[in-house]
N, C-alpha and C positions, 0 to 999 in steps of 0.2 A: 616760258617767261622771257628767255633771251630773245625770242622772236619779237615779243611785245616791246622790249627795250630797244632792239634795233630799229623797229618801225618808229618808235617815239623819237629816237635820236635822229634818224633820217629826216623826219618831219621837221624837227627843230633846226637842223642844218639847212633845209630848204627855206624855212622862214627867215633865218639869219641872212642867208645869201640874198633873198629878195629884199629884205629890210635895207641891207647895205647898198644894194644896187639902185634903190628907189628912194633914198634919203628918208628912210623911216616908214615908208608906206608898204603895206602888204595887201595881197588880194585873198581870194578864196574865202574860207570861213572867218578869216580875221580882217576882212575888208572893213575899213572905217573905224576899227577899234584902236584905242590909244596903246601903242606898243612901245616897248623899250627893250634893249639888249642889256642884260645884267652879266657882268664878268666877275666871277668869284675866283678864289684860289683853291684848287683841289686840296682837300684835307690830306690825302695820301700821296698824291703825285707832286703837289706844289706848283702845278701848271695852271695857266688861266683856263677857265671853263665858262663858255658863253651860253646863256639861256634867254630865249625870247619870251617876254611876259607882257600881259596886259596890265595896265596901271590906271590909277586915278591920282589926281593931285589933291593934296590936303595941305593948305597953307603953303609952305615952302618945301614940303616933302612929297616924294613919290611913293604911293602905296601899292604894294603887290601882295599877292596871297600865295602861300605854298600849297596850292590846291592839288596839283598834279592830276587834275581832272577827277578828283574824288578818290583817287587810288589810296589804298590803306597805308602805304609807306610814304615817308617824307621825300620830297624831291632832293636830289643830291645837292643842288645849288643852295638849298636851305641849310643843310648840314655843313656845307662849306662856309657859309657866312656866319654860322654860329661859332665856328672855329676861328674865323678871321673876318670881322665885320667891315674891313676896308675893301671896297668894291669899286668897279667902274660902271658907269651907266651911260649908254648910248641912246640919245633921243634925236631922231632925224639925223642930221649930220653933225650934231654936237656930242662930244664925249666929255664926261665930267667925273671927277673923283668924288666918292661919297662914302658915308658910314651908314651901315645898316643897324637898325634897332628893332627889337620885338616888343611891342607895347603890352601892357597888362590887360587883363580880360575885359574890363569895361571899355577901354579905348579900342581894344581889338574888335569888340562887337560893333562899335560905332563905325570903325573903318571898314570892316567887312560889309556892313550894311550899305556903306557908300559905294563899294565895289558892285554889290548886287543892284543898287539903284541905277548905276550906269550900264552894267552888263548883267542882265538877269540870269544868264547861264551859271553864274557863280552860286546862285541858290541851289541849283541842281547838284553841284559838286559837294556842297555841305550836306545835302540830303543823302547822297550815296556814301559819304565818308563816315560811316558809323563807328569805325575803329579808332578814329583820332579826330581831335579838333584841328581844323585848318588854321595854321598860323598866319598871321599878318605881319608884314615887314614894312617899315618906313625907311626910305632911303633919303638921307640928308646930305645935301651938297657940302663938300669940305670947303672951307674958306681959306 
């Protein structure tokens, strides 16, 4: 499992570096996908933790899913924002402060369906994630 975690973490670090170097653009399997970098505060460490995520826009919010590729455990970034919903979002070369919220089921379903409509691979994550419902998070810009 540690090997899987190291591989996952190394891939995320590569995506973050590419995102930062190219004003929000990444290649490979993420080419052309709407990406953002979410910075949460680590629950145990108190340190900033960055995660590259695909998103869709819904009104004035940015919608992300705690899919972790359909993995049975929640991603760490999701547990971090449950403990502290104040986050930073990087979109291209813009950084903004935001507050994360987890919508109720009917809204969660609508937003997850919007993610699937834009990026069909999210449907596969839901199919393989039989041990948990994949949470959806809406990131709202702080004013």
